[in-house]
C-alpha positions as CSV (number, residue, x, y, z in Angstrom):
1,M,-0.2,-0.1,0.1
2,S,1.6,2.9,-1.0
3,N,2.4,6.0,1.3
4,T,0.7,3.8,4.2
5,K,2.9,3.6,7.3
6,G,2.0,2.1,10.2
7,V,3.3,3.8,13.5
8,I,3.6,1.8,16.7
9,L,3.5,3.5,20.0
10,C,6.2,1.8,22.2
11,G,8.3,4.2,24.4
12,G,6.2,4.9,27.1
13,E,7.7,4.1,30.5
14,G,4.9,1.3,31.5
15,R,4.5,2.8,35.2
16,R,1.3,1.0,35.4
17,F,3.4,-2.4,34.6
18,R,5.4,-1.6,37.3
19,P,7.9,-3.4,38.8
20,L,8.2,-5.6,36.0
21,S,8.7,-2.5,33.9
22,F,11.8,-1.5,35.7
23,Y,13.3,-4.5,33.7
24,I,11.7,-5.1,30.5
25,Q,9.7,-2.7,28.2
26,K,6.3,-3.1,28.0
27,V,5.5,-4.1,24.5
28,M,8.1,-6.7,25.0
29,V,6.6,-9.0,27.5
30,P,5.9,-12.7,25.8
31,I,2.4,-13.7,25.6
32,G,0.4,-16.5,24.4
33,S,1.1,-20.2,24.2
34,V,4.3,-19.6,21.7
35,E,5.1,-16.6,24.0
36,K,6.2,-14.1,21.8
37,P,6.4,-10.1,22.8
38,L,3.3,-8.2,23.1
39,L,4.9,-6.2,19.7
40,E,5.7,-9.3,17.6
41,Y,1.8,-9.7,17.6
42,I,0.8,-6.4,16.4
43,V,3.9,-6.1,13.8
44,R,2.5,-9.6,12.5
45,L,-0.8,-8.3,12.1
46,F,0.6,-5.0,10.0
47,K,2.2,-7.6,7.6
48,Y,-0.8,-9.7,7.8
49,H,-3.1,-6.9,6.2
50,G,-0.2,-5.5,3.6
51,I,1.2,-3.0,5.7
52,T,4.8,-3.6,5.9
53,D,6.5,0.1,6.2
54,L,6.5,0.3,10.0
55,I,7.8,3.0,12.5
56,F,8.6,2.7,15.8
57,L,8.2,5.4,18.3
58,V,11.0,4.4,21.0
59,G,12.2,5.9,24.2
60,Y,12.7,4.0,27.4
61,K,14.6,0.7,26.8
62,S,14.2,0.8,23.2
63,F,17.5,-1.4,22.8
64,Q,15.2,-4.1,24.0
65,I,13.1,-3.7,21.0
66,W,16.0,-2.9,18.6
67,N,17.9,-6.2,19.6
68,Y,14.5,-8.6,18.7
69,F,13.2,-6.9,15.7
70,G,16.3,-5.1,14.4
71,N,15.2,-4.1,10.4
72,G,12.4,-6.3,10.3
73,S,13.2,-8.3,7.6
74,R,13.4,-11.6,9.7
75,F,9.6,-10.4,9.7
76,G,8.8,-9.5,6.0
77,V,8.6,-5.7,7.1
78,K,10.7,-2.5,6.9
79,I,11.2,-0.9,10.6
80,T,12.5,2.6,10.9
81,Y,13.2,3.9,14.6
82,V,12.2,7.1,15.7
83,R,13.3,8.0,19.5
84,D,11.4,10.3,21.7
85,N,12.7,14.2,21.9
86,P,12.7,15.6,25.0
87,L,11.3,18.8,23.5
88,Y,8.1,17.5,22.8
89,G,6.7,14.9,25.3
90,G,3.6,12.5,25.4
91,N,2.4,10.2,22.7
92,G,1.5,13.0,20.1
93,G,4.8,14.9,20.8
94,A,6.3,11.5,19.7
95,L,4.4,11.6,16.6
96,Y,5.1,15.1,15.7
97,N,8.8,14.2,16.2
98,A,8.4,11.7,12.9
99,F,7.0,14.1,11.1
100,L,9.6,17.0,11.7
101,K,12.3,14.0,11.2
102,N,10.9,13.7,7.7
103,V,10.2,10.0,8.6
104,I,5.9,10.4,8.4
105,K,5.2,12.7,5.2
106,E,2.2,15.1,4.8
107,E,1.2,13.0,1.5
108,D,1.3,9.8,3.8
109,T,-1.5,8.0,5.4
110,I,-0.7,6.4,8.6
111,I,-2.3,4.2,11.0
112,I,-1.7,4.5,14.5
113,Y,-1.3,1.7,17.3
114,Y,-0.9,1.8,20.6
115,G,2.1,-0.9,21.7
116,D,0.3,-2.4,24.5
117,I,-3.0,-3.2,22.4
118,L,-4.0,-6.4,21.5
119,S,-6.4,-6.8,18.6
120,N,-7.7,-8.5,15.0
121,I,-9.0,-5.8,13.8
122,N,-8.8,-5.3,9.9
123,L,-6.6,-2.6,8.9
124,R,-7.7,-2.5,5.1
125,E,-11.3,-1.9,6.3
126,L,-10.1,0.8,8.9
127,L,-7.9,2.8,6.0
128,K,-10.9,2.1,4.0
129,E,-12.8,4.2,6.5
130,N,-10.6,6.9,6.3
131,E,-10.6,7.5,2.6
132,D,-13.0,10.5,3.2
133,A,-11.5,11.6,6.1
134,I,-8.4,13.4,7.9
135,A,-9.0,10.5,10.9
136,T,-10.9,7.5,11.5
137,V,-10.9,6.1,15.3
138,A,-11.5,2.6,15.9
139,V,-14.2,2.1,18.7
140,S,-15.8,-0.8,20.5
141,K,-18.7,-1.2,22.6
142,K,-17.6,-4.7,24.4
143,Y,-15.4,-2.2,27.4
144,K,-16.2,-4.1,30.3
145,I,-17.2,-2.7,33.6
146,P,-14.5,-3.7,35.9
147,V,-17.1,-3.7,38.8
148,G,-20.3,-5.6,39.4
149,V,-23.6,-3.3,38.4
150,V,-26.9,-3.4,40.4
151,E,-30.4,-2.2,39.9
152,I,-31.8,-0.8,43.1
153,E,-35.9,0.4,43.4
154,N,-36.7,1.7,46.5
155,S,-33.4,0.6,48.2
156,R,-34.2,-3.0,47.4
157,V,-32.1,-4.8,44.9
158,R,-33.8,-5.9,42.0
159,S,-30.7,-7.3,39.8
160,I,-26.7,-7.8,39.8
161,R,-24.9,-7.9,36.4
162,E,-21.5,-8.7,37.2
163,K,-19.1,-7.2,35.0
164,P,-21.3,-6.2,32.3
165,D,-20.3,-4.3,28.8
166,L,-20.4,-0.4,28.9
167,G,-22.5,-0.5,26.0
168,L,-21.0,2.8,24.7
169,P,-18.2,3.2,22.4
170,V,-14.7,3.6,23.4
171,T,-11.6,4.0,21.7
172,I,-9.1,0.9,21.4
173,G,-6.0,2.7,20.8
174,V,-6.0,2.1,17.1
175,L,-6.7,4.9,14.4
176,A,-5.7,6.0,10.9
177,L,-4.8,9.6,10.3
178,K,-3.8,11.3,6.7
179,G,-0.6,13.2,6.9
180,Q,-1.8,16.8,6.8
181,V,-2.5,16.6,10.5
182,K,0.8,17.9,10.7
183,E,-1.1,21.1,9.9
184,I,-2.8,20.5,13.3
185,L,0.3,19.4,15.1
186,D,2.4,22.3,14.4
187,E,-0.4,24.8,15.6
188,I,-1.1,22.8,19.0
189,A,3.2,22.7,19.2
190,K,3.2,26.4,19.5
191,E,1.0,26.2,22.6
192,K,2.3,23.1,24.7
193,N,4.9,20.6,24.2
194,K,3.4,17.4,25.6
195,I,1.1,16.6,23.2
196,D,-1.7,13.4,23.3
197,I,-3.4,12.1,20.5
198,M,-6.9,11.7,22.2
199,G,-6.5,14.6,24.2
200,D,-5.7,17.1,21.9
201,I,-5.1,16.0,18.2
202,I,-8.3,14.1,17.4
203,P,-10.4,17.0,19.2
204,A,-8.3,19.4,16.9
205,I,-9.6,18.1,13.9
206,V,-13.0,17.8,14.9
207,E,-13.3,21.4,15.8
208,K,-11.2,22.7,12.8
209,Y,-12.2,20.3,10.0
210,N,-15.4,17.9,11.1
211,S,-13.3,15.1,9.6
212,V,-13.2,12.5,12.3
213,K,-15.0,9.2,11.7
214,A,-15.8,6.3,14.4
215,Y,-15.0,2.4,12.8
216,L,-17.4,0.6,14.9
217,F,-14.9,-2.6,15.6
218,K,-16.9,-5.6,16.7
219,G,-13.8,-7.9,17.2
220,F,-11.2,-9.2,19.9
221,W,-9.2,-6.4,21.6
222,Y,-7.6,-6.1,25.0
223,D,-5.4,-3.5,26.5
224,V,-2.5,-4.8,28.3
225,G,-1.3,-1.9,29.8
226,S,-1.0,-2.5,33.5
227,I,0.0,-5.5,35.5
228,E,-3.2,-6.5,36.5
229,K,-4.7,-6.8,33.1
230,F,-1.5,-8.7,32.0
231,E,-2.0,-11.3,35.0
232,K,-5.5,-11.9,33.9
233,L,-4.6,-12.4,30.2
234,D,-5.8,-15.5,28.9
235,N,-3.5,-17.7,26.6
236,G,-6.1,-19.4,25.3
237,M,-8.1,-16.5,24.6
238,I,-4.9,-14.8,22.6
239,D,-4.5,-18.5,20.8
240,T,-8.4,-18.2,19.6
241,Y,-8.2,-14.4,18.4
242,L,-4.7,-13.9,17.1
243,G,-3.3,-17.7,16.6
244,F,-3.7,-16.9,12.8
245,L,-0.7,-14.9,13.2
246,F,1.6,-17.5,13.8
247,K,0.2,-20.6,12.1
248,E,3.6,-21.4,10.9
249,E,5.1,-21.7,14.5
250,K,6.2,-25.3,15.4
251,L,8.3,-26.3,18.5
252,D,10.3,-29.4,18.3
253,L,11.2,-30.9,21.9
254,I,13.0,-34.1,22.1
């Protein structure tokens, strides 16, 4: 796909992942029955959908990522590494830095993928949805509330639903952007040096251009962004929904 690049956010310190992230980059934790790094699942998903020009926005413990993935040839992709610039903080700052270094150009279309998210989203469909918009945000209605919900009538409990789906569209950490967003980033960077993609960039596109679409995703996704979520991650679930990415993997033990 010409001028289409996959941008993976993998530079954060992983504070919600401590103490494990004191020793290992969060995106490099092994998951699934094949015990591959979380980031490898993301790389393989891009490759599966024909997006092979990948950009890793890195910072904290970046050599752990480089030592494993290298230039990407082992995975059938090309990987460019862009180290975070202390002048611009936040994930939006990391994205802006990639523009400033000309790794991302204004004529490009990019898919941004948060490095602690697992999903089987169809990236081709997401790109198609974004053809007539500047940005398209993948959302899901399957976010489970982490506590039970109680229905009360006249101080009496009528029903209890344990950890139900919220039923409202929530962002899942995957979105498509056209490179013309660089103009928005230039404007934001004049006002602040810590920029957030969902908190600053997307609202600015909505306000200035009214050109943000929602892609309702009904498949599997899981946020591995904290120790608690990592500990609850079911390898069987990963194999069920993402095993297609590792069909050729075999382990021969003697």
